[in-house]
C-alpha positions in Angstrom: -100.7 50.7 -125.3 -102.2 48.4 -122.8 -100.3 44.1 -122.5 -101.7 41.8 -120.2 -98.6 41.4 -118.1 -98.2 38.0 -116.0 -96.8 38.0 -112.1 -95.0 35.8 -110.3 -94.2 35.4 -106.6 -90.6 33.8 -106.5 -87.3 33.3 -104.0 -84.1 33.8 -105.8 -82.2 30.3 -105.8 -79.3 30.3 -102.7 -77.0 28.2 -104.7 -74.7 31.0 -106.3 -71.9 29.0 -107.1 -73.9 26.6 -109.3 -76.0 29.5 -111.1 -73.2 32.1 -111.7 -71.6 30.1 -114.6 -75.2 30.4 -116.3 -75.1 34.5 -115.4 -72.8 36.5 -113.4 -75.6 39.4 -113.1 -79.0 37.4 -112.2 -79.6 35.1 -109.5 -81.9 32.3 -110.9 -85.6 33.0 -109.6 -87.4 29.5 -108.6 -91.2 30.6 -109.6 -93.5 29.5 -106.5 -97.1 30.5 -108.2 -98.6 33.1 -110.5 -100.1 36.7 -109.1 -101.3 39.5 -110.6 -99.8 43.2 -109.9 -101.9 44.1 -106.9 -102.8 40.6 -104.4 -101.5 40.7 -101.0 -99.0 37.3 -100.4 -100.4 34.7 -99.5 -100.4 34.3 -95.7 -97.2 32.6 -95.0 -96.1 32.8 -91.6 -93.0 30.3 -91.3 -90.1 29.5 -92.8 -90.6 27.2 -96.1 -88.4 24.8 -98.6 -88.0 25.3 -101.8 -86.2 22.8 -104.5 -84.6 24.8 -107.6 -85.8 23.6 -110.7 -82.4 23.9 -112.5 -79.7 23.2 -109.5 -82.1 20.9 -107.7 -81.0 21.9 -104.5 -83.6 22.5 -101.6 -83.0 25.5 -99.4 -85.3 27.1 -96.6 -86.7 30.7 -97.3 -88.3 33.3 -95.1 -91.5 35.0 -95.9 -89.6 37.9 -96.1 -87.8 36.5 -99.4 -90.7 36.1 -101.4 -90.5 38.7 -104.5 -93.5 39.9 -106.8 -92.0 39.8 -110.5 -93.3 40.4 -113.9 -92.4 37.3 -115.6 -93.5 35.7 -118.9 -95.4 32.5 -118.1 -93.3 29.3 -118.3 -94.5 26.5 -120.8 -95.1 24.4 -117.9 -95.6 25.5 -114.6 -96.5 23.8 -111.1 -97.0 26.2 -107.9 -95.4 25.6 -105.0 -98.1 23.5 -102.0 -97.8 26.4 -99.7 -98.6 29.4 -102.7 -101.2 26.8 -104.4 -103.2 25.8 -101.2 -103.1 29.3 -100.0 -106.5 28.9 -98.1 -105.9 25.5 -96.5 -103.1 25.4 -93.2 -101.5 22.0 -94.7 -97.5 21.9 -93.9 -95.5 22.4 -97.4 -93.4 19.4 -96.0 -96.6 17.0 -95.7 -98.9 18.3 -98.3 -97.8 15.4 -101.4 -98.8 12.7 -98.3 -102.4 11.4 -99.0 -105.0 12.5 -96.7 -105.4 9.8 -93.1 -108.7 8.5 -94.6 -107.5 7.2 -97.5 -105.4 4.5 -96.3 -106.5 1.0 -96.1 
């Protein structure tokens, strides 16, 4: 039987001591962006920061630490800026700043 599966790019939180209290056998997944089973990872060529939605700690991740997994879609989800804007060259640390031409 055919089912529609949802896939996400993610990293595993590095704050092991916080998350081990909740689940001894599985690491906490931080979703970065929705994808499908075939699309290549966006061209991420440098380490980037990700803040955990649960423990609120921010860590630096290498592109090789990004994984694709089948995952149930969360009720609310905001993609990581680096993955949301894969076609732009905006740096994730400055992606939330307004463009220069909007300042008065």
